[in-house]
N, C-alpha and C positions, 0 to 999 in steps of 0.2 A: 157751689153746686155743680155737679158734673153733667154735661149734656149727654143725652141718651146715645148719640151717635159718636161720642168721643171714644167709644170702644173700638171704632175703626182705626183710631190713631195708635192704639196699643199694639205691642208685638203680637203676632198671630199665635193663637192657641190651637190645640188639637181640634180639627174640624173647621178652623177659621180660614183656611186657605180657600175653600170653596166659597165661603161668604165673601172673602176678599176679592176673588175673581169676579163674582157677580156684581159687587159694588163697583169695581173698576169698569166693568162693561156698562153699568148704569150711568156712571159719570161720563163715559165717552158718548153714549147715546144722547144724553142731555146736551153735551157740549156740541155735538154735530148738529143737533136741532137748533140750538141757539145761534151758532155761527151761520147756518144756512138761512135762518129767518132774520137775524139782526146784525150779522157781520162780526168781524173779529173784535172791534173796539168795544162792543157791548158784552163781551164774554170774558171778563176778568175772573180770576180764581174765586173772589168773593161772590160774584154774581152767580157763578155756577153752583157754589156751595149753598147759597140762599135758595136757588131754584130746587135743589135736591133736598133741602131741609136738613143739611148736615153742617158741622162747624168748619171754619176755615182750616183749623188744625187737622181735622179728619181728611179733608181733601188733599192737603199737603202731604199726608202720609202716602198717598198713591202717586201724586204728581208734585214733587217738591218745588217746582218752578213753573211759571207760565210757559216758558219755552218747552219744557218737557210735556206739558199738557197739549200745547198746539201741535207738537210733533206727533204725539200719540193719536190725536184726532185726525191728522192728515194721513197717517199710516192706515188707520182704520178705514178712512174714506177711500184710499187707494185699493184696499182689499175688496171693498164692496164694488168699486168701479171695475176691477178685474173680473168680477162675477157677472157683469152686465150681459144679458143674453144675446144682444145684438152686436157684439164685437165683430169687426170685419176681418181682423188678422191680416191687414195689409199695411204697408209702410205709412203712408200719409192718411189713408182711410180711417185708421183707428183714431188719430188725432182729430180729424175732421168730425168724426162721430162723437168723440168726447166733447168737443166744443159745442156741438148741438145740445148734448145733455146738460152741459154746464150753464146754459141759459136759465135753467130752472133753479139753480143754486148759486147765485152771485156771491153769497157770503163765503162759500167754500173756495171759489175762485180767488176772492180777496185773501183768504187764508194762505193759499199757495203763494201769491205775490208778496204777502207779508213775510213768509218764511224766506223767500228769495232775497228780499231787501235786508232782512236781519242777517242772512248768511254772509254778506259782504262787509258787515260791520264788526268791529271788535266787541267782545263781550258775549258772543253767541257761539261758542265752540261746538256745541252739540248740533245746532242748526246748520252751521257751516259744513260739518262733516256729513250730515244727512243729505244736504243738497248736493254736495260733491259726489257722494256715492250714488245718489239718484240720477244725476246727469250721466255718470259713468255707465250705470246699468241701462239707462234709457237709450243712450247712444248705441250700446252693444245690441240691445234688443231690436231697435229700429234698423240698424245696419244689417242684421240677419234677415229681417223681413224684406229689406231692399234687395239684398242678394237673391232671395227667393223670387222676388218679382222680376229681377233681371233675368233669372234663369227661365222664367215663364214668358219672357218677352214683353212684360208690362212696362218696364222701365229701361231707359237707355243703358246699354252695357258699359259705355265709356265713362259713366259717372262713378266717382269714388263713394262707396256705400257709407263710410263714416262721415265724410264731408256732407253728403246729402242728409244724413241723419241729424247732424249738427244744425244744418240750415233749417230743417223741419222743426226742430225744437225751438230754435230762435224765433221762427215765424209764429209758432203756436203761442209761446210765452209772451212775445211782444204784442200779439193781437189781443191776448187776454187783458193786458194792461190797458190798451186802447179802448177795449170794449167796456171795462169797468168805468173808465173816465167818461165815455160818451157812447152808451149802448145803441143809440139810434143811428150813429154814424158808421159803426163798424159791425160787419157781419163776419165773424171769425170763420164760421163753417163755409161760407161762400168763398172767402179769400183762400182758405186751405184747399178748396176744390180747384181754384185757379192754379195754385202751386202744383197740385196733382196732375193737372192737364198739361203742364209744361215739361214733364219728364218722360213721357212715353217715347218709344223709339220712333225716329222719323221714318216713314215708309219709303222704300226705295223708289227712285224716280222711274216712271214707266220707260221701258226700252223703246228706242226709236224703231219705227217700222222698217222692215228690210227694203232696200232699194230695189225697184223692179229691174230685172236683168234685161 
């Protein structure tokens, strides 16, 4: 007997592309919900298929591997994150603000750290390339924000923008891992605020009063 949703696994027919796009969006919505609520470990391909009431084969039509599904989920999460209305558009401020929002979705933070761990192992070429490109783009974006802040006098002009961007990313990612392991001991938003306080220009020393003639 053929499952009703096995039609999803068949080659697309006329008019099927719209249905396929809607089904793909439905899968991503469900996966984001499951990861946010239950974490990555509870979100296998079969568990997602069961939650949606479709077959494992139908799900694999859209996402042939778990790596591809996890990457698609994180990309979709990033798109939604970029649309957050309270983005600060400052170098470290954006990361600090993101850390504050992430407290409500530890499963999605776990997803990011899982992708990072997979990327440095053999057997995950798509994940490795995604993370490499993500770091390349993030360094460039943060360096541009840092240069803008330097021009406005918010950040010391003698700091290399790319180096400070790399340091900020390392701090943010490392803090996320510590927070996942011990949420009560680490306040990522507060620590990133500390980092932000270390880079403003040092005010010039007051000039000595003129000697009386």
